[in-house]
N, C-alpha and C positions, 0 to 999 in steps of 0.2 A: 347332422345326426346324431346326437348319443342317443347308448341305447338304450332300450329297458324290458329287459326281459325278464319276466317272471322265471320262478325255478322250476317251476311243474308246466312254459309253454312245450305242447308239442308239435318238430312238424315232418311233415308228409312233403317227400320234391317225390314230383313224377315227372321223367323221363323221358325219351323213345331214341328210336333207332329205325337204321332199314328207308325207310322213307319217312319226311314230313307229312303234313297232315293227315296223320294216324289215327287222331281221336283221343289225341291227350287231353285236351280242352274238357271231352264229355267228361273221361275219368275221373281229373282230376275233379267236376262239379260233382259225379256221384259218389264220389269214395266222400265229401265233402255234408255231401245232400245225408248219406247211411250215418255218418257222426253226428249229424244234427238228431238223424233218430232216435239217439240215445239219449239226447240231453244234454250234448258240449254243443259250446257257443265257437262258429267255422268261420275264420277269412283266407283268405285265397294273395296271389301273389302272381303277378303274370310275372317272367324275367323276356324280354326279346333281344335276342342280337344281331338286331340290328343297329346302323350309327345313328337313325336321326333319333333328333329327342322325344318325339313322339308322333303316333299318324297320322297328325293333320295334317299334314301337308301330302301322305301319301296317296294315288288316285282308288279307290274301289276295287278295281280291274287289276290291280298290284297285288293286294295283301286285303282284301274284300273291305268289309262294310267300317269305316272309321267310329265306334263306341263312343258317345260320349255320356260322360259322369256326371253328378250334381254339382262335382265342384269345376266343373266344365274341360279337366280335363278326357283331351282326346288322344285311346289307346285300342288297344289291342279291340280284335271282338272276342276274345275266350276271357275278359271281362263279364261283358252280356253274361256270359255262361254261367259263370261261376253268381252276379245277382239273382240269374234262373235259379239255380236250383237251391240255391241259400239265404234265397229270402234278404241278402244286406244288402247295404249302401257302404260301396268303395269308394275310394279317391286315389286324387292322378300321382301320386306314390303306393299304387297296388302293381302299377305299371313301371316295371324300370328296365331299362335302355338300356345299347351299350354309348348312343350319345348321353344319357342321361349322368351315367358312374363315371363319363369320363370328364364332361364337364364340370361335377362336384371335385374330385380330383387336382386338374389342372386349378383348376377357383383359388382349389387348397394352395397349390401350391405358387398361386401367383402372387399371397397374402401373406408366405412365407412359415406358413401348419408347419414341414416338413423340416422347418431351425436344416435347411443347408440339407439335407441329403438330397440325392440322390434317389427319384421316383421312377419308383417302378411298377411294370402290374403285379409282382411280386416282393413287395405288399401290399405297396400302399393299391391297387387296385382289387384285390379280393380282399383287403380287407373295410374295402367301403362297401363293396354289397355287401360283404358279413353283416359288418355294421344297419345295412337299411334296411334287409331282413327283417332282424330284428325291431327294429324303430315300429316299420309299417303294423311288421305281426300286432302286435303293442296297441294298437288306435282299435277301441272302439267302431263299429260296421252298423248294430241294432241298437234300437232304440231301450233296454239295458243303459248304453253307456259305461259297460264294463268291458275287460279289458277276454279278450275271447282267448279259447284252451288251446285250439288246434286249428294251427293253420298250413294250407294247401300252399305249397312253392310248383309254378311248373316251366322247366326249363324248355322255353320254345326251340326251332332249330330242330335237327338232329345233330344225338351226340356221333360228335367224332369231327362237325365242320369247324376250320379254325377261326367261326365267327364265336361260337358258343368256348371256347378251351377258359378264356378267363373267369367266367360261369361257375364248368364241369369243377376247372382246383377250390373255387374259393367255396362247391359245394364238401367240396373233398376235405376242406380242414372246418369247417362247418361244422360239419359230427364232429368234429371233438372236439371243436368247442363249446355243445350244448352238451354234445355228451351221446351214451350210446343210445341208453328209454326214449331219449326225450326227436328221436329222428330213425325215419322208417322214407324207404325209397322206392317207388313200384313206376317200374321200365315195363314202358309199352312197345309192343312190336309186333311184327307184320310177320304174319304163316303164309306166305303163298300158296298157290294149290296150279299146278302143277302134275299134267297127265293125270289125274284124280286124285295127287297125290298128294299131302301135305309136307309140305317143308318145313326142316327146323337151321338148318341149315346159316341163313338172313341172321336169326334171332342168335344161333351159339355165338356168332362172327360177335354180331354189335355187344354182345352182353362180356363175350373176351377184351373188346376193345374198353368197356367202362370201367372192369375189371383191372383193366391196366395202366386205368387212369385213377385207379384208386375208387372208385365207388364200384359198392356189390348191390345191389337189389333185394331186396325183402321179397317182393313179390314182383312176378310177370303177367301182366295185362296182355295175353298174347289177342290182336284182331285177323281174327278170319273169317271170309265168307259163310263159313258154315260151324258150327259145334265141335269143340277139338275130340277126334278121335280117342284115347283111354291109353295109345301106346303113345302118339304125341307127347301128352303130355308128361308119360313115363322119359319120355327122348330126353327133355328140357328140364325134367328136374335131375335127368344123370347128368348132363350136359354142363348145366348152367349154373347145377355148385345151387340150388334147392329143392324142399322139400315137394313132393306133390302134391302137399294142400298148397303150396303157395304161389301155384300154376293158375293162372286163369282166364277161358279162355270167353274168349271175349266177341260172337259173332255178329252180323248182321240179325236186324232184329226190326220190328214194324215202326217203331221210331225209339228220335234219342231218353226218350223216357224210362223203358222196361231196363237201360241198362241200368242203375243201382239194385234192381230188385237181381238181376241178374247176378249184378257179380253178390248179393247179402245172401244170395241162395248158395253159392261156391264159399263159403268160410271168411268173404273178406273181415266181415264184423269182427267174428269172436278172432280173428287171426292178428290184429289191428290192436282190441285191446288186450291180447298178453303179447307183441312185441312191443306198445308204447306206454306194456305196465298202466296202464287205464284204470287208478278207482274208483269205477262209475259211481260203488255204491256209498263211500263219504265226501266224492267230492262236486256232487252233481244232486240239488233240493230234487225234492219229490214235482209239487209243479213243474222246472221244466223236463225233469223222466215223462210226465206225463204231457207235457207238451210234445216232445220229442216221439214220443205213445204215437198222438194222439196226428203230427205229421205224417207216416208212415201210414197208416189207414191212409187218411186223408191220400196221399202219393199212389196206395193199392188202390183205391179208388176210381181216381184218375185216368190211370192203366186199364182198368179193365171196361171203363163205362168207354175207351180207345176203340177197347178191339170190341166193341158190341156196337158201337156205331153203322149202318148202314147206309144212313140217308145219304147219300153227295151233298156239296155243295162246293161250286165253280166261279171260281174267283179269277177275275184278268188282270194282271200284275201288269203292267203297261212303263217300263223302267227306259234306258237307255241303259246299262250296263250290264243284262239280264246274258250275255256271255260266263256271269260267272257268279252264281249264284247266290252266293259268301256274302255279295256284295250287297244284299238286303237278308241282311242275316235276320237283322230284326226282325224286320218286315211282316219273315217267312213264321218266327218262331210269335209272333204278338199275335198273328193268323192261327195259327194253328191251336195254339192258346182260346179266342177265341172257339175254333171250331169242334175243339174237348169240351167247352162250356156247354155249344148251344147242343150237341150230341148229336156231328154231321163230322164223317167221313172227312176232308180239305183237298179239294183238287185245283193249282195250280197253273193256271194256264199264262206261259212266259211270252211276254208277246215286244220284240223289243219297238222304242217308239216308233222309233225312224222307218220301220217295215210301212206303216199307216197312210205314210207322206206320199203326193205324188209321182213323187220323182222315181219311187223304189217301182211303180205300175210299170212306167216305161224300163229298168233295168233288173225286175225281175219280178214279173206278171205272176208268178206259186208262189213270193214271199206274202209279197203285199195281198192277196185275194188269201192265203193260211193267215197274215196276222189279223183283218178285217173281222174271216169266220166268225175268230176265237172270238174278237170282240163283239161282236151279234151276238151274238152264244151267250154273252156273262150273264149270273146271277149277279154280280156284281162289282166293280172295278174300281183298283187302286191302284193310283200314281204316286207313284212314290218319292222324296227327295232327288237331286243331283243335282251339278253345277254344266255353266255351256251351252252354247243354242245348240250342239246338235239336237236330233230328235225332238224339239220343240214343240213345233208345229204340228206329229205330232202324239203326243200330247194334250194339248188342243182338240185336237179331232173324236180323240178320247174321252175327254171332256164333255165338248157337245153331244155326245152319242148321248151321255150315261143322264147328261140333266133335258135333254129332249124325248127322248126313250123311255124316262123315270127307271131308272137302274141305278138304286143302291149305287153312293160313289164316294167315297172318301181320297180326301187332295191335300198332301202332306208335302207341307215345306215349298219344297220346287212346285209339288200339285197340285197347291192350295194356289198359291201365286198364278200360274197358269186356268185356276178355276178361276182366278177374279179377272183376269187379261180372256177369256171365253169372253166371256157375263155381258163386257164391259162392249167388246166386237157386237157378241149375237144379239145380245135384246138391247144394252144404249144407242148402239148403232157407233160407237165409238172404231169406226172400219180399220186406226192405225195404232188404238190399242199395245203393248209393246210391255217388255221389263226392256232396263236398261242394261240392266248382266249381259241382256241379251242382243240388244240394239241401243251402242249406245248415245249415238245421233236421232232415238226415236223422238217424234214432235208431240206425243200420246205414251208418256211411262208413268203405265198404271201401281208400279212399282217400281221403285227407283233404291237406292244407294242408303244406308245407316252414315248419315251425318259422321254419330259417334268414330264409327270402326276406321283403324289405320288403311292406307292407300297404297303403302311402299310393302308390306310384310301381311305375308298371307299365316303361318304361322302364330297358334291360339289368340287370332286377335277377329275373330266371330265372337257373337253376340254370343256366347256359350252361355252353358248350366240349365242350374232346376229356374226356372224364372215361372210368377203368376199369371196366372187370367183372370179376369171381374169377372163376369159375366153379367148383363143386363142386367134389370131387373124386369125390363117386358117381357125377361127369355124363360122368366122362370114356366111358362103355365104354358107354356108357345116351342119350347127347342129343348126335341128328340137331347142333343146333344148334353146337354142339361143335367137331366135326368135321368141321363147312363151314367154319369159322374155322382149320382147320388145325390141331385140337386141342390148339388153345396155351389153356395154364392161366390166361389174362389177354389181354382185345381190349376195343380200345380204341374206340369210335363219341363222334358229336357232340353232345349236350343240348340242353335250350330247353322246359322244363315248369316250374310251378308247385307241384304237386303231385304227390304219390308215391302204393304202394299204403300203407296204415295197417300199419304193423310191428308193428303189437301182436297182427292177426289173423295174421297172413300163416301161422303154425306149426300157428292152426286150418282155416287153408283147404286145408290139406299135407291132412289127415287123410281130404279127400276130404267126401263126405255119402252119403245114402241112396236120395238119385233119380237116382244113378249112380254105374257102376263107376271114370269117368274118374278120372284121379290131377292134376292140375297138383302141380309141382314150378317151385319157385323159386331157377333152377340157378342162374343170374348174380345177384350180389350186387357191392357197392361195398364200396371198400378195408376198412371199419368194420362192414361183414357188415350194415347196420343198413338200408338200401338194399333192395331190390325190381327188381331192372334187365331178369330176362331170366327167360321163365317156359316151361314146354314139358307139354305134355304126351305122355306117352313112347307108350308107345300107339295112338298115329295116326297117320297117311298121313304127316303135319306143320301141326303148331302148335303155332307163334310165338308169341309175345309178346314186344318190346319196349322200354324205355321211352325207348329215343337215338333217335333218326332215322338209324340206319347209311346210309341214301339218299344222304345229304349229303356221303359219301366214296367215293360207288363211281363205277367208269371206264370205261369202253370195256375195258378191255382186261386190266382187275381188276373185276370185279360181285362189289359186296355178297356177302358172305354169307349174308342172311336172307332177300334177291330171291332171290339164286341158288339157296336152299334152295324157294322156294312155286314159279321154276318150274319150278324138276326135279323138283317133287313133281308137278306137274300134268301136266308132259308123259309120268310114269312113267319118271325118268331120273335118279331119287336120286344111289343108290347108286353111280349111275355118276360123280357129279359130288361126290360126299362124294370118293370113292377117288382125286380130281381135286388137288381142294385140299387132304386133307390131303400130299400131295405139293408139290403145288403151293401153295400159300398165303403173300402175304404184301403186313403188315400195308403201305395206301398212307400214314402216318402219317411224316413225317424220325422214327430213330429215339429223339432231343432233344426231343421231345414225351411223350413213352409216357414218363414219369418219376411214380412213384405219389408222391405230396403227400398231407399234411391234408385235408380239404373244412374252409376258410376262410369264416367268416357272408359272401354281399352285406352290401355297406354301403348301403345307399340312395343312391341320384342323387341330384345338388341342384337 
């Protein structure tokens, strides 16, 4: 990838110290949002110093959810933060991993690109990292198709880890490649509280290590449970070689949506304007300035409305990975966005799906009855995606409860497939109905392996990325989910799956059965009409299943329609929100990405 850097490109690097998981992604996203309120175009890159090529083969309980992009990239969940805050569309190259960089350098060595030289970490690997950043930073990420003005680069992990050493060295060199006025560093660090006193020594040590590696922070974002005390700011300024105005206190707030305004109130925007010599008066056209002002006002109203919301909506999430809630990061964010639109405070009740199963009652009756108590009190139920057999019978039980008790329900990916399995068993009388993913020898495979997907390679071989769903003509007047999409005949969402509803029995299932009057309709299919992608029970307050992952495209100011429908139905506001969506819904994806094409077979990765 040859570099294509414009002289005015500005880079802001966000690093972290003391501990991992300190909130670098939120700081990076919030910084980008503030720059967008100035009318600047912003892109983002996440560096993950692990050897995996991408996040696709990592368990959710290992590293949180796998975020899927329009181009099918399976990436770190922080890219979801970037897209949500910046309202941009990123690609797989916006996530750099050690595996990707090493693979690129080794492939060049095998071709002989280094002309017989000994290939080393410095300069070959570090040069490859810098070239990658420059190239990706120049790629358009919004409808304008114009190059961004600023690139936020988040360095994953903790400074000092052996894994991140090559990236730290590459960034040390990079600051001289692009020039002092085009490079700024924000270091996020922890201020622990011991015996009621805010301690600065860990941050001092972390920044001393950072300086020893050749990088000096321009701003310190100090994470602490409570607002930083004045003497703590002065101490950090004195011993970390920054001015007091360069120390930002980032204390715990009601939601991460308040963080941008918290940073702005402490002068982040003013400092970055001066530090990066942002010539806003001459560089940003008036329409973009006004758009930035409008964005700031809408974001402020969003946070104010959230603070003023008093009514609560209780949603039960029945999942397989609830021990690590980051496994469902985008699902939670989509629920939050929908709740803010409905002016409700979201209260999620986490239910491990296996706890609903009969085996748990004998092993741990307290856990079993608590899970069922949560389910029975739900105003809305969501069953999200997942892989493997564990806990799936508990998900089927949750689906049945939602269908029979008329509780608003949303099934995503695996949740959609199991909703169809439940319908086949308890409405159509197909007692042996099952998914071939869960029981390969099933005699009634309601869910089957997709024929074109590789059975030998796992990484990058699923049905991935942005795909269209075409609604049936008869759905226009009756379908709640179609109306939530503004009545559009075609909608686009991101997919990640290997299994699908068996197309050979779909029509039979739609006929219903002797055990219930419910009618499940596959109202949304792919462009060829042979893949079931959206199912709905019309005579139900809200019962929707989607093969796609609509949570991946939800935005704070443009909530995902299926999630909005669930929260609105649980709040008694569904018809009101349908009318709003019919007037205002706008797809979050660039128009250029929403082009109908034939589906090509997936080639197995080497």
